[in-house]
mmCIF entry with sequence, helices, sheets and N, C-alpha, C, O atoms, coordinates in Angstrom:
data_MODEL
# 
_entry.id   MODEL 
# 
_entity.id                         1 
_entity.type                       polymer 
_entity.pdbx_number_of_molecules   1 
# 
_entity_poly.entity_id                      1 
_entity_poly.type                           'polypeptide(L)' 
_entity_poly.nstd_linkage                   no 
_entity_poly.nstd_monomer                   no 
_entity_poly.pdbx_seq_one_letter_code       MAFGKQIIHSILAIATVLAVASASGSKPNIVVILADDAGYADFGFTDGAL 
_entity_poly.pdbx_seq_one_letter_code_can   MAFGKQIIHSILAIATVLAVASASGSKPNIVVILADDAGYADFGFTDGAL 
_entity_poly.pdbx_strand_id                 A 
# 
loop_
_entity_poly_seq.entity_id 
_entity_poly_seq.num 
_entity_poly_seq.mon_id 
_entity_poly_seq.hetero 
1 1  MET n 
1 2  ALA n 
1 3  PHE n 
1 4  GLY n 
1 5  LYS n 
1 6  GLN n 
1 7  ILE n 
1 8  ILE n 
1 9  HIS n 
1 10 SER n 
1 11 ILE n 
1 12 LEU n 
1 13 ALA n 
1 14 ILE n 
1 15 ALA n 
1 16 THR n 
1 17 VAL n 
1 18 LEU n 
1 19 ALA n 
1 20 VAL n 
1 21 ALA n 
1 22 SER n 
1 23 ALA n 
1 24 SER n 
1 25 GLY n 
1 26 SER n 
1 27 LYS n 
1 28 PRO n 
1 29 ASN n 
1 30 ILE n 
1 31 VAL n 
1 32 VAL n 
1 33 ILE n 
1 34 LEU n 
1 35 ALA n 
1 36 ASP n 
1 37 ASP n 
1 38 ALA n 
1 39 GLY n 
1 40 TYR n 
1 41 ALA n 
1 42 ASP n 
1 43 PHE n 
1 44 GLY n 
1 45 PHE n 
1 46 THR n 
1 47 ASP n 
1 48 GLY n 
1 49 ALA n 
1 50 LEU n 
# 
_struct_asym.id          A 
_struct_asym.entity_id   1 
# 
_struct_conf.conf_type_id            HELX_P 
_struct_conf.id                      HELX_P1 
_struct_conf.pdbx_PDB_helix_id       AA1 
_struct_conf.beg_label_comp_id       ALA 
_struct_conf.beg_label_asym_id       A 
_struct_conf.beg_label_seq_id        2 
_struct_conf.pdbx_beg_PDB_ins_code   ? 
_struct_conf.end_label_comp_id       SER 
_struct_conf.end_label_asym_id       A 
_struct_conf.end_label_seq_id        24 
_struct_conf.pdbx_end_PDB_ins_code   ? 
_struct_conf.beg_auth_comp_id        ALA 
_struct_conf.beg_auth_asym_id        A 
_struct_conf.beg_auth_seq_id         2 
_struct_conf.end_auth_comp_id        SER 
_struct_conf.end_auth_asym_id        A 
_struct_conf.end_auth_seq_id         24 
_struct_conf.pdbx_PDB_helix_class    1 
_struct_conf.details                 ? 
_struct_conf.pdbx_PDB_helix_length   23 
# 
_struct_conf_type.id          HELX_P 
_struct_conf_type.criteria    ? 
_struct_conf_type.reference   ? 
# 
loop_
_atom_site.group_PDB 
_atom_site.id 
_atom_site.type_symbol 
_atom_site.label_atom_id 
_atom_site.label_alt_id 
_atom_site.label_comp_id 
_atom_site.label_asym_id 
_atom_site.label_entity_id 
_atom_site.label_seq_id 
_atom_site.pdbx_PDB_ins_code 
_atom_site.Cartn_x 
_atom_site.Cartn_y 
_atom_site.Cartn_z 
_atom_site.occupancy 
_atom_site.B_iso_or_equiv 
_atom_site.pdbx_formal_charge 
_atom_site.auth_seq_id 
_atom_site.auth_comp_id 
_atom_site.auth_asym_id 
_atom_site.auth_atom_id 
_atom_site.pdbx_PDB_model_num 
ATOM 1   N N  . MET A 1 1  ? 0.783  -1.204 -0.113  1.00 0.00 ? 1  MET A N  1 
ATOM 2   C CA . MET A 1 1  ? 0.018  -0.009 -0.015  1.00 0.00 ? 1  MET A CA 1 
ATOM 3   C C  . MET A 1 1  ? 0.857  1.305  -0.031  1.00 0.00 ? 1  MET A C  1 
ATOM 4   O O  . MET A 1 1  ? 0.559  2.269  -0.736  1.00 0.00 ? 1  MET A O  1 
ATOM 5   N N  . ALA A 1 2  ? 1.920  1.263  0.798   1.00 0.00 ? 2  ALA A N  1 
ATOM 6   C CA . ALA A 1 2  ? 2.827  2.454  0.920   1.00 0.00 ? 2  ALA A CA 1 
ATOM 7   C C  . ALA A 1 2  ? 3.510  2.640  -0.439  1.00 0.00 ? 2  ALA A C  1 
ATOM 8   O O  . ALA A 1 2  ? 3.629  3.752  -0.952  1.00 0.00 ? 2  ALA A O  1 
ATOM 9   N N  . PHE A 1 3  ? 3.949  1.528  -0.995  1.00 0.00 ? 3  PHE A N  1 
ATOM 10  C CA . PHE A 1 3  ? 4.616  1.571  -2.362  1.00 0.00 ? 3  PHE A CA 1 
ATOM 11  C C  . PHE A 1 3  ? 3.798  2.183  -3.399  1.00 0.00 ? 3  PHE A C  1 
ATOM 12  O O  . PHE A 1 3  ? 4.275  2.883  -4.292  1.00 0.00 ? 3  PHE A O  1 
ATOM 13  N N  . GLY A 1 4  ? 2.531  1.905  -3.270  1.00 0.00 ? 4  GLY A N  1 
ATOM 14  C CA . GLY A 1 4  ? 1.557  2.461  -4.423  1.00 0.00 ? 4  GLY A CA 1 
ATOM 15  C C  . GLY A 1 4  ? 1.460  3.889  -4.119  1.00 0.00 ? 4  GLY A C  1 
ATOM 16  O O  . GLY A 1 4  ? 1.592  4.671  -5.060  1.00 0.00 ? 4  GLY A O  1 
ATOM 17  N N  . LYS A 1 5  ? 1.249  4.344  -2.943  1.00 0.00 ? 5  LYS A N  1 
ATOM 18  C CA . LYS A 1 5  ? 1.301  5.905  -2.699  1.00 0.00 ? 5  LYS A CA 1 
ATOM 19  C C  . LYS A 1 5  ? 2.531  6.604  -3.090  1.00 0.00 ? 5  LYS A C  1 
ATOM 20  O O  . LYS A 1 5  ? 2.512  7.758  -3.517  1.00 0.00 ? 5  LYS A O  1 
ATOM 21  N N  . GLN A 1 6  ? 3.700  5.845  -2.931  1.00 0.00 ? 6  GLN A N  1 
ATOM 22  C CA . GLN A 1 6  ? 4.924  6.455  -3.410  1.00 0.00 ? 6  GLN A CA 1 
ATOM 23  C C  . GLN A 1 6  ? 5.090  6.562  -4.908  1.00 0.00 ? 6  GLN A C  1 
ATOM 24  O O  . GLN A 1 6  ? 5.728  7.490  -5.406  1.00 0.00 ? 6  GLN A O  1 
ATOM 25  N N  . ILE A 1 7  ? 4.527  5.632  -5.615  1.00 0.00 ? 7  ILE A N  1 
ATOM 26  C CA . ILE A 1 7  ? 4.554  5.711  -6.984  1.00 0.00 ? 7  ILE A CA 1 
ATOM 27  C C  . ILE A 1 7  ? 3.597  6.840  -7.508  1.00 0.00 ? 7  ILE A C  1 
ATOM 28  O O  . ILE A 1 7  ? 3.969  7.608  -8.395  1.00 0.00 ? 7  ILE A O  1 
ATOM 29  N N  . ILE A 1 8  ? 2.369  6.917  -6.942  1.00 0.00 ? 8  ILE A N  1 
ATOM 30  C CA . ILE A 1 8  ? 1.376  7.970  -7.378  1.00 0.00 ? 8  ILE A CA 1 
ATOM 31  C C  . ILE A 1 8  ? 1.994  9.285  -6.976  1.00 0.00 ? 8  ILE A C  1 
ATOM 32  O O  . ILE A 1 8  ? 1.773  10.229 -7.735  1.00 0.00 ? 8  ILE A O  1 
ATOM 33  N N  . HIS A 1 9  ? 2.697  9.492  -5.954  1.00 0.00 ? 9  HIS A N  1 
ATOM 34  C CA . HIS A 1 9  ? 3.348  10.806 -5.596  1.00 0.00 ? 9  HIS A CA 1 
ATOM 35  C C  . HIS A 1 9  ? 4.432  11.134 -6.604  1.00 0.00 ? 9  HIS A C  1 
ATOM 36  O O  . HIS A 1 9  ? 4.588  12.265 -7.062  1.00 0.00 ? 9  HIS A O  1 
ATOM 37  N N  . SER A 1 10 ? 5.185  10.062 -6.928  1.00 0.00 ? 10 SER A N  1 
ATOM 38  C CA . SER A 1 10 ? 6.346  10.398 -7.865  1.00 0.00 ? 10 SER A CA 1 
ATOM 39  C C  . SER A 1 10 ? 5.748  10.717 -9.296  1.00 0.00 ? 10 SER A C  1 
ATOM 40  O O  . SER A 1 10 ? 6.357  11.511 -10.012 1.00 0.00 ? 10 SER A O  1 
ATOM 41  N N  . ILE A 1 11 ? 4.568  10.120 -9.740  1.00 0.00 ? 11 ILE A N  1 
ATOM 42  C CA . ILE A 1 11 ? 4.192  10.366 -11.015 1.00 0.00 ? 11 ILE A CA 1 
ATOM 43  C C  . ILE A 1 11 ? 3.591  11.920 -11.004 1.00 0.00 ? 11 ILE A C  1 
ATOM 44  O O  . ILE A 1 11 ? 3.755  12.716 -11.928 1.00 0.00 ? 11 ILE A O  1 
ATOM 45  N N  . LEU A 1 12 ? 2.945  12.162 -9.911  1.00 0.00 ? 12 LEU A N  1 
ATOM 46  C CA . LEU A 1 12 ? 2.275  13.567 -9.751  1.00 0.00 ? 12 LEU A CA 1 
ATOM 47  C C  . LEU A 1 12 ? 3.474  14.550 -9.712  1.00 0.00 ? 12 LEU A C  1 
ATOM 48  O O  . LEU A 1 12 ? 3.368  15.630 -10.294 1.00 0.00 ? 12 LEU A O  1 
ATOM 49  N N  . ALA A 1 13 ? 4.568  14.233 -9.076  1.00 0.00 ? 13 ALA A N  1 
ATOM 50  C CA . ALA A 1 13 ? 5.740  15.247 -9.041  1.00 0.00 ? 13 ALA A CA 1 
ATOM 51  C C  . ALA A 1 13 ? 6.301  15.425 -10.446 1.00 0.00 ? 13 ALA A C  1 
ATOM 52  O O  . ALA A 1 13 ? 6.577  16.556 -10.847 1.00 0.00 ? 13 ALA A O  1 
ATOM 53  N N  . ILE A 1 14 ? 6.471  14.392 -11.176 1.00 0.00 ? 14 ILE A N  1 
ATOM 54  C CA . ILE A 1 14 ? 7.071  14.385 -12.553 1.00 0.00 ? 14 ILE A CA 1 
ATOM 55  C C  . ILE A 1 14 ? 6.208  15.175 -13.381 1.00 0.00 ? 14 ILE A C  1 
ATOM 56  O O  . ILE A 1 14 ? 6.665  16.041 -14.127 1.00 0.00 ? 14 ILE A O  1 
ATOM 57  N N  . ALA A 1 15 ? 4.919  14.910 -13.283 1.00 0.00 ? 15 ALA A N  1 
ATOM 58  C CA . ALA A 1 15 ? 3.946  15.660 -14.153 1.00 0.00 ? 15 ALA A CA 1 
ATOM 59  C C  . ALA A 1 15 ? 3.891  17.069 -13.810 1.00 0.00 ? 15 ALA A C  1 
ATOM 60  O O  . ALA A 1 15 ? 3.772  17.879 -14.730 1.00 0.00 ? 15 ALA A O  1 
ATOM 61  N N  . THR A 1 16 ? 3.966  17.494 -12.535 1.00 0.00 ? 16 THR A N  1 
ATOM 62  C CA . THR A 1 16 ? 4.121  18.914 -12.269 1.00 0.00 ? 16 THR A CA 1 
ATOM 63  C C  . THR A 1 16 ? 5.376  19.505 -12.701 1.00 0.00 ? 16 THR A C  1 
ATOM 64  O O  . THR A 1 16 ? 5.378  20.651 -13.150 1.00 0.00 ? 16 THR A O  1 
ATOM 65  N N  . VAL A 1 17 ? 6.478  18.803 -12.600 1.00 0.00 ? 17 VAL A N  1 
ATOM 66  C CA . VAL A 1 17 ? 7.779  19.422 -13.138 1.00 0.00 ? 17 VAL A CA 1 
ATOM 67  C C  . VAL A 1 17 ? 7.622  19.615 -14.548 1.00 0.00 ? 17 VAL A C  1 
ATOM 68  O O  . VAL A 1 17 ? 7.980  20.681 -15.050 1.00 0.00 ? 17 VAL A O  1 
ATOM 69  N N  . LEU A 1 18 ? 7.089  18.630 -15.290 1.00 0.00 ? 18 LEU A N  1 
ATOM 70  C CA . LEU A 1 18 ? 6.994  18.684 -16.753 1.00 0.00 ? 18 LEU A CA 1 
ATOM 71  C C  . LEU A 1 18 ? 6.030  19.942 -17.189 1.00 0.00 ? 18 LEU A C  1 
ATOM 72  O O  . LEU A 1 18 ? 6.321  20.744 -18.076 1.00 0.00 ? 18 LEU A O  1 
ATOM 73  N N  . ALA A 1 19 ? 4.935  19.963 -16.471 1.00 0.00 ? 19 ALA A N  1 
ATOM 74  C CA . ALA A 1 19 ? 3.945  21.121 -16.882 1.00 0.00 ? 19 ALA A CA 1 
ATOM 75  C C  . ALA A 1 19 ? 4.590  22.461 -16.672 1.00 0.00 ? 19 ALA A C  1 
ATOM 76  O O  . ALA A 1 19 ? 4.502  23.331 -17.538 1.00 0.00 ? 19 ALA A O  1 
ATOM 77  N N  . VAL A 1 20 ? 5.264  22.657 -15.495 1.00 0.00 ? 20 VAL A N  1 
ATOM 78  C CA . VAL A 1 20 ? 6.010  23.982 -15.276 1.00 0.00 ? 20 VAL A CA 1 
ATOM 79  C C  . VAL A 1 20 ? 7.016  24.154 -16.368 1.00 0.00 ? 20 VAL A C  1 
ATOM 80  O O  . VAL A 1 20 ? 7.172  25.244 -16.919 1.00 0.00 ? 20 VAL A O  1 
ATOM 81  N N  . ALA A 1 21 ? 7.706  23.079 -16.689 1.00 0.00 ? 21 ALA A N  1 
ATOM 82  C CA . ALA A 1 21 ? 8.907  23.267 -17.625 1.00 0.00 ? 21 ALA A CA 1 
ATOM 83  C C  . ALA A 1 21 ? 8.289  23.571 -19.058 1.00 0.00 ? 21 ALA A C  1 
ATOM 84  O O  . ALA A 1 21 ? 8.879  24.340 -19.818 1.00 0.00 ? 21 ALA A O  1 
ATOM 85  N N  . SER A 1 22 ? 7.211  23.018 -19.384 1.00 0.00 ? 22 SER A N  1 
ATOM 86  C CA . SER A 1 22 ? 6.609  23.397 -20.761 1.00 0.00 ? 22 SER A CA 1 
ATOM 87  C C  . SER A 1 22 ? 6.078  24.623 -20.790 1.00 0.00 ? 22 SER A C  1 
ATOM 88  O O  . SER A 1 22 ? 6.043  25.214 -21.869 1.00 0.00 ? 22 SER A O  1 
ATOM 89  N N  . ALA A 1 23 ? 5.597  25.199 -19.680 1.00 0.00 ? 23 ALA A N  1 
ATOM 90  C CA . ALA A 1 23 ? 5.076  26.572 -19.553 1.00 0.00 ? 23 ALA A CA 1 
ATOM 91  C C  . ALA A 1 23 ? 6.171  27.590 -19.743 1.00 0.00 ? 23 ALA A C  1 
ATOM 92  O O  . ALA A 1 23 ? 5.982  28.569 -20.466 1.00 0.00 ? 23 ALA A O  1 
ATOM 93  N N  . SER A 1 24 ? 7.295  27.388 -19.122 1.00 0.00 ? 24 SER A N  1 
ATOM 94  C CA . SER A 1 24 ? 8.368  28.330 -19.192 1.00 0.00 ? 24 SER A CA 1 
ATOM 95  C C  . SER A 1 24 ? 9.330  28.276 -20.335 1.00 0.00 ? 24 SER A C  1 
ATOM 96  O O  . SER A 1 24 ? 10.170 29.153 -20.540 1.00 0.00 ? 24 SER A O  1 
ATOM 97  N N  . GLY A 1 25 ? 9.159  27.141 -21.113 1.00 0.00 ? 25 GLY A N  1 
ATOM 98  C CA . GLY A 1 25 ? 9.908  27.112 -22.369 1.00 0.00 ? 25 GLY A CA 1 
ATOM 99  C C  . GLY A 1 25 ? 11.312 26.498 -22.138 1.00 0.00 ? 25 GLY A C  1 
ATOM 100 O O  . GLY A 1 25 ? 11.933 26.165 -23.148 1.00 0.00 ? 25 GLY A O  1 
ATOM 101 N N  . SER A 1 26 ? 11.826 26.328 -21.046 1.00 0.00 ? 26 SER A N  1 
ATOM 102 C CA . SER A 1 26 ? 13.152 25.699 -20.879 1.00 0.00 ? 26 SER A CA 1 
ATOM 103 C C  . SER A 1 26 ? 13.071 24.373 -20.223 1.00 0.00 ? 26 SER A C  1 
ATOM 104 O O  . SER A 1 26 ? 12.149 24.088 -19.459 1.00 0.00 ? 26 SER A O  1 
ATOM 105 N N  . LYS A 1 27 ? 13.994 23.596 -20.508 1.00 0.00 ? 27 LYS A N  1 
ATOM 106 C CA . LYS A 1 27 ? 13.988 22.192 -19.952 1.00 0.00 ? 27 LYS A CA 1 
ATOM 107 C C  . LYS A 1 27 ? 14.527 22.137 -18.528 1.00 0.00 ? 27 LYS A C  1 
ATOM 108 O O  . LYS A 1 27 ? 15.534 22.793 -18.261 1.00 0.00 ? 27 LYS A O  1 
ATOM 109 N N  . PRO A 1 28 ? 13.931 21.406 -17.601 1.00 0.00 ? 28 PRO A N  1 
ATOM 110 C CA . PRO A 1 28 ? 14.434 21.343 -16.320 1.00 0.00 ? 28 PRO A CA 1 
ATOM 111 C C  . PRO A 1 28 ? 15.618 20.220 -16.217 1.00 0.00 ? 28 PRO A C  1 
ATOM 112 O O  . PRO A 1 28 ? 15.726 19.288 -17.014 1.00 0.00 ? 28 PRO A O  1 
ATOM 113 N N  . ASN A 1 29 ? 16.397 20.429 -15.227 1.00 0.00 ? 29 ASN A N  1 
ATOM 114 C CA . ASN A 1 29 ? 17.518 19.522 -14.969 1.00 0.00 ? 29 ASN A CA 1 
ATOM 115 C C  . ASN A 1 29 ? 16.901 18.464 -13.977 1.00 0.00 ? 29 ASN A C  1 
ATOM 116 O O  . ASN A 1 29 ? 16.580 18.862 -12.857 1.00 0.00 ? 29 ASN A O  1 
ATOM 117 N N  . ILE A 1 30 ? 16.728 17.232 -14.293 1.00 0.00 ? 30 ILE A N  1 
ATOM 118 C CA . ILE A 1 30 ? 16.156 16.227 -13.456 1.00 0.00 ? 30 ILE A CA 1 
ATOM 119 C C  . ILE A 1 30 ? 17.296 15.119 -13.234 1.00 0.00 ? 30 ILE A C  1 
ATOM 120 O O  . ILE A 1 30 ? 17.949 14.645 -14.163 1.00 0.00 ? 30 ILE A O  1 
ATOM 121 N N  . VAL A 1 31 ? 17.447 14.779 -11.934 1.00 0.00 ? 31 VAL A N  1 
ATOM 122 C CA . VAL A 1 31 ? 18.368 13.702 -11.647 1.00 0.00 ? 31 VAL A CA 1 
ATOM 123 C C  . VAL A 1 31 ? 17.558 12.573 -10.876 1.00 0.00 ? 31 VAL A C  1 
ATOM 124 O O  . VAL A 1 31 ? 16.926 12.866 -9.861  1.00 0.00 ? 31 VAL A O  1 
ATOM 125 N N  . VAL A 1 32 ? 17.582 11.501 -11.287 1.00 0.00 ? 32 VAL A N  1 
ATOM 126 C CA . VAL A 1 32 ? 16.933 10.289 -10.629 1.00 0.00 ? 32 VAL A CA 1 
ATOM 127 C C  . VAL A 1 32 ? 18.009 9.306  -10.110 1.00 0.00 ? 32 VAL A C  1 
ATOM 128 O O  . VAL A 1 32 ? 18.802 8.762  -10.879 1.00 0.00 ? 32 VAL A O  1 
ATOM 129 N N  . ILE A 1 33 ? 18.004 9.100  -8.752  1.00 0.00 ? 33 ILE A N  1 
ATOM 130 C CA . ILE A 1 33 ? 18.989 8.234  -8.131  1.00 0.00 ? 33 ILE A CA 1 
ATOM 131 C C  . ILE A 1 33 ? 18.107 6.924  -7.764  1.00 0.00 ? 33 ILE A C  1 
ATOM 132 O O  . ILE A 1 33 ? 17.113 7.015  -7.043  1.00 0.00 ? 33 ILE A O  1 
ATOM 133 N N  . LEU A 1 34 ? 18.480 5.899  -8.227  1.00 0.00 ? 34 LEU A N  1 
ATOM 134 C CA . LEU A 1 34 ? 17.865 4.631  -7.859  1.00 0.00 ? 34 LEU A CA 1 
ATOM 135 C C  . LEU A 1 34 ? 18.869 3.784  -7.115  1.00 0.00 ? 34 LEU A C  1 
ATOM 136 O O  . LEU A 1 34 ? 19.890 3.460  -7.720  1.00 0.00 ? 34 LEU A O  1 
ATOM 137 N N  . ALA A 1 35 ? 18.687 3.386  -5.849  1.00 0.00 ? 35 ALA A N  1 
ATOM 138 C CA . ALA A 1 35 ? 19.553 2.546  -5.155  1.00 0.00 ? 35 ALA A CA 1 
ATOM 139 C C  . ALA A 1 35 ? 18.835 1.284  -4.596  1.00 0.00 ? 35 ALA A C  1 
ATOM 140 O O  . ALA A 1 35 ? 17.758 1.405  -4.013  1.00 0.00 ? 35 ALA A O  1 
ATOM 141 N N  . ASP A 1 36 ? 19.360 0.215  -4.750  1.00 0.00 ? 36 ASP A N  1 
ATOM 142 C CA . ASP A 1 36 ? 18.804 -1.013 -4.260  1.00 0.00 ? 36 ASP A CA 1 
ATOM 143 C C  . ASP A 1 36 ? 19.450 -1.433 -2.908  1.00 0.00 ? 36 ASP A C  1 
ATOM 144 O O  . ASP A 1 36 ? 20.674 -1.446 -2.772  1.00 0.00 ? 36 ASP A O  1 
ATOM 145 N N  . ASP A 1 37 ? 18.669 -1.745 -2.006  1.00 0.00 ? 37 ASP A N  1 
ATOM 146 C CA . ASP A 1 37 ? 19.208 -2.297 -0.679  1.00 0.00 ? 37 ASP A CA 1 
ATOM 147 C C  . ASP A 1 37 ? 19.964 -1.245 0.069   1.00 0.00 ? 37 ASP A C  1 
ATOM 148 O O  . ASP A 1 37 ? 20.978 -1.549 0.697   1.00 0.00 ? 37 ASP A O  1 
ATOM 149 N N  . ALA A 1 38 ? 19.476 0.075  0.024   1.00 0.00 ? 38 ALA A N  1 
ATOM 150 C CA . ALA A 1 38 ? 20.100 1.185  0.737   1.00 0.00 ? 38 ALA A CA 1 
ATOM 151 C C  . ALA A 1 38 ? 19.314 1.521  1.848   1.00 0.00 ? 38 ALA A C  1 
ATOM 152 O O  . ALA A 1 38 ? 18.090 1.615  1.758   1.00 0.00 ? 38 ALA A O  1 
ATOM 153 N N  . GLY A 1 39 ? 19.985 1.725  2.979   1.00 0.00 ? 39 GLY A N  1 
ATOM 154 C CA . GLY A 1 39 ? 19.285 1.998  4.322   1.00 0.00 ? 39 GLY A CA 1 
ATOM 155 C C  . GLY A 1 39 ? 19.431 3.605  4.518   1.00 0.00 ? 39 GLY A C  1 
ATOM 156 O O  . GLY A 1 39 ? 19.962 4.370  3.713   1.00 0.00 ? 39 GLY A O  1 
ATOM 157 N N  . TYR A 1 40 ? 18.883 3.923  5.682   1.00 0.00 ? 40 TYR A N  1 
ATOM 158 C CA . TYR A 1 40 ? 18.768 5.307  6.035   1.00 0.00 ? 40 TYR A CA 1 
ATOM 159 C C  . TYR A 1 40 ? 20.077 5.923  6.259   1.00 0.00 ? 40 TYR A C  1 
ATOM 160 O O  . TYR A 1 40 ? 20.262 7.085  5.898   1.00 0.00 ? 40 TYR A O  1 
ATOM 161 N N  . ALA A 1 41 ? 21.105 5.164  6.889   1.00 0.00 ? 41 ALA A N  1 
ATOM 162 C CA . ALA A 1 41 ? 22.347 5.801  7.264   1.00 0.00 ? 41 ALA A CA 1 
ATOM 163 C C  . ALA A 1 41 ? 23.452 5.307  6.373   1.00 0.00 ? 41 ALA A C  1 
ATOM 164 O O  . ALA A 1 41 ? 24.614 5.359  6.775   1.00 0.00 ? 41 ALA A O  1 
ATOM 165 N N  . ASP A 1 42 ? 23.141 4.805  5.120   1.00 0.00 ? 42 ASP A N  1 
ATOM 166 C CA . ASP A 1 42 ? 24.112 4.277  4.243   1.00 0.00 ? 42 ASP A CA 1 
ATOM 167 C C  . ASP A 1 42 ? 24.834 5.417  3.470   1.00 0.00 ? 42 ASP A C  1 
ATOM 168 O O  . ASP A 1 42 ? 25.942 5.223  2.970   1.00 0.00 ? 42 ASP A O  1 
ATOM 169 N N  . PHE A 1 43 ? 24.187 6.609  3.381   1.00 0.00 ? 43 PHE A N  1 
ATOM 170 C CA . PHE A 1 43 ? 24.809 7.704  2.669   1.00 0.00 ? 43 PHE A CA 1 
ATOM 171 C C  . PHE A 1 43 ? 24.967 8.914  3.559   1.00 0.00 ? 43 PHE A C  1 
ATOM 172 O O  . PHE A 1 43 ? 24.148 9.175  4.441   1.00 0.00 ? 43 PHE A O  1 
ATOM 173 N N  . GLY A 1 44 ? 26.066 9.666  3.303   1.00 0.00 ? 44 GLY A N  1 
ATOM 174 C CA . GLY A 1 44 ? 26.204 10.846 4.017   1.00 0.00 ? 44 GLY A CA 1 
ATOM 175 C C  . GLY A 1 44 ? 27.690 11.119 4.327   1.00 0.00 ? 44 GLY A C  1 
ATOM 176 O O  . GLY A 1 44 ? 28.571 10.291 4.098   1.00 0.00 ? 44 GLY A O  1 
ATOM 177 N N  . PHE A 1 45 ? 27.907 12.333 4.861   1.00 0.00 ? 45 PHE A N  1 
ATOM 178 C CA . PHE A 1 45 ? 29.314 12.750 5.055   1.00 0.00 ? 45 PHE A CA 1 
ATOM 179 C C  . PHE A 1 45 ? 30.085 12.026 6.314   1.00 0.00 ? 45 PHE A C  1 
ATOM 180 O O  . PHE A 1 45 ? 31.300 12.106 6.495   1.00 0.00 ? 45 PHE A O  1 
ATOM 181 N N  . THR A 1 46 ? 29.292 11.403 7.037   1.00 0.00 ? 46 THR A N  1 
ATOM 182 C CA . THR A 1 46 ? 29.729 10.702 8.341   1.00 0.00 ? 46 THR A CA 1 
ATOM 183 C C  . THR A 1 46 ? 30.044 9.177  8.086   1.00 0.00 ? 46 THR A C  1 
ATOM 184 O O  . THR A 1 46 ? 30.460 8.485  9.015   1.00 0.00 ? 46 THR A O  1 
ATOM 185 N N  . ASP A 1 47 ? 29.873 8.724  6.990   1.00 0.00 ? 47 ASP A N  1 
ATOM 186 C CA . ASP A 1 47 ? 29.990 7.318  6.560   1.00 0.00 ? 47 ASP A CA 1 
ATOM 187 C C  . ASP A 1 47 ? 29.046 6.421  7.482   1.00 0.00 ? 47 ASP A C  1 
ATOM 188 O O  . ASP A 1 47 ? 29.427 5.287  7.771   1.00 0.00 ? 47 ASP A O  1 
ATOM 189 N N  . GLY A 1 48 ? 27.957 6.848  7.899   1.00 0.00 ? 48 GLY A N  1 
ATOM 190 C CA . GLY A 1 48 ? 26.966 6.106  8.623   1.00 0.00 ? 48 GLY A CA 1 
ATOM 191 C C  . GLY A 1 48 ? 27.290 6.154  10.126  1.00 0.00 ? 48 GLY A C  1 
ATOM 192 O O  . GLY A 1 48 ? 26.482 5.645  10.902  1.00 0.00 ? 48 GLY A O  1 
ATOM 193 N N  . ALA A 1 49 ? 28.323 6.682  10.556  1.00 0.00 ? 49 ALA A N  1 
ATOM 194 C CA . ALA A 1 49 ? 28.522 6.629  11.980  1.00 0.00 ? 49 ALA A CA 1 
ATOM 195 C C  . ALA A 1 49 ? 28.211 8.045  12.547  1.00 0.00 ? 49 ALA A C  1 
ATOM 196 O O  . ALA A 1 49 ? 28.750 9.065  12.118  1.00 0.00 ? 49 ALA A O  1 
ATOM 197 N N  . LEU A 1 50 ? 27.288 8.015  13.554  1.00 0.00 ? 50 LEU A N  1 
ATOM 198 C CA . LEU A 1 50 ? 26.903 9.259  14.186  1.00 0.00 ? 50 LEU A CA 1 
ATOM 199 C C  . LEU A 1 50 ? 27.428 9.297  15.659  1.00 0.00 ? 50 LEU A C  1 
ATOM 200 O O  . LEU A 1 50 ? 27.203 10.277 16.369  1.00 0.00 ? 50 LEU A O  1 
# 
């Protein structure tokens, strides 16, 4: 159920960005980062140690 909500929110966010970009005439810079098996503290400047 939570995954479905996340997909819907992602689609709505992409649609909003594309609508704003088409109205302004310039293309937006979009970066998509996909990580498999990544936890909350796996990324950062402290190497996961707090």
